[in-house]
C-alpha positions as CSV (number, residue, x, y, z in Angstrom):
1,M,-2.6,-2.0,11.3
2,T,-1.9,-5.6,10.5
3,I,-2.2,-7.3,7.1
4,D,-5.2,-9.4,8.6
5,M,-7.2,-6.2,8.8
6,L,-7.0,-5.6,5.0
7,S,-9.8,-7.9,4.3
8,N,-12.3,-5.7,6.0
9,A,-10.9,-2.2,5.2
10,N,-11.5,0.1,2.3
11,L,-8.4,-0.1,0.1
12,T,-6.5,1.4,-2.8
13,I,-4.7,-1.4,-4.7
14,G,-1.7,-0.7,-6.8
15,A,1.1,1.8,-6.9
16,K,-0.6,4.5,-9.0
17,Q,-3.9,4.4,-7.2
18,T,-2.2,4.4,-3.8
19,R,0.1,7.3,-4.6
20,K,-2.8,9.4,-5.8
21,A,-4.8,8.7,-2.6
22,V,-1.9,9.6,-0.3
23,A,-1.5,12.9,-2.2
24,R,-5.2,13.6,-1.5
25,D,-4.7,12.7,2.3
26,E,-7.2,9.9,2.0
27,V,-4.9,7.1,3.3
28,E,-4.4,6.0,6.9
29,C,-1.4,3.7,6.2
30,V,0.3,2.0,3.3
31,F,1.6,-1.6,2.8
32,V,4.4,-2.0,0.3
33,G,5.6,-5.4,-1.0
34,L,9.2,-6.4,0.1
35,D,9.8,-7.6,-3.5
36,S,8.4,-4.5,-5.2
37,D,10.6,-2.8,-7.8
38,D,12.3,0.3,-6.3
39,R,11.4,2.5,-9.3
40,I,7.7,1.9,-8.7
41,I,7.9,2.2,-4.9
42,L,10.2,5.1,-4.3
43,P,7.7,7.7,-5.3
44,I,5.2,6.2,-2.9
45,L,7.6,6.1,-0.1
46,E,8.6,9.8,-0.7
47,I,5.0,11.0,-0.7
48,C,4.2,8.9,2.4
49,L,7.1,10.6,4.1
50,E,5.8,14.1,3.0
51,H,2.3,13.3,4.3
52,N,3.4,11.5,7.5
53,V,1.7,8.2,6.4
54,P,3.1,5.1,8.1
55,V,4.5,2.5,5.7
56,D,4.7,-1.3,6.4
57,R,7.3,-3.2,4.3
58,N,7.0,-6.6,6.1
59,H,5.1,-8.6,3.5
60,T,5.6,-9.8,-0.1
61,M,3.6,-8.7,-3.1
62,E,1.9,-12.1,-3.2
63,E,0.9,-11.8,0.5
64,L,-0.5,-8.3,-0.1
65,G,-2.5,-9.5,-3.1
66,H,-3.9,-12.4,-1.2
67,A,-4.9,-10.2,1.8
68,A,-6.7,-7.8,-0.7
69,H,-8.5,-10.7,-2.3
70,I,-6.9,-10.3,-5.7
71,K,-5.4,-13.0,-7.8
72,V,-2.1,-11.2,-8.5
73,G,0.5,-9.6,-6.3
74,A,0.2,-5.9,-5.3
75,A,3.2,-3.6,-5.1
76,A,1.3,-1.2,-2.8
77,I,-2.0,-1.1,-0.9
78,G,-3.3,1.9,0.9
79,V,-5.9,1.7,3.8
80,L,-8.4,4.5,3.4
81,R,-9.5,6.6,6.3
């Protein structure tokens, strides 16, 4: 999935919401901001690994926020199934 597809997909926005959705097996893939703080992102990366959810780390938080149509950056965005 590419970042362009985020505008039409059902999403979770933010680290907490995305982590919980991955734990419930509701997420197809996760986008993580390159400039996200490691202490926030490491738990998401671990749970994605446990649940075999692909992670894309090719975009900044600002780019993810813009793609999700929010005015601030997003540390993590999950694409729901």
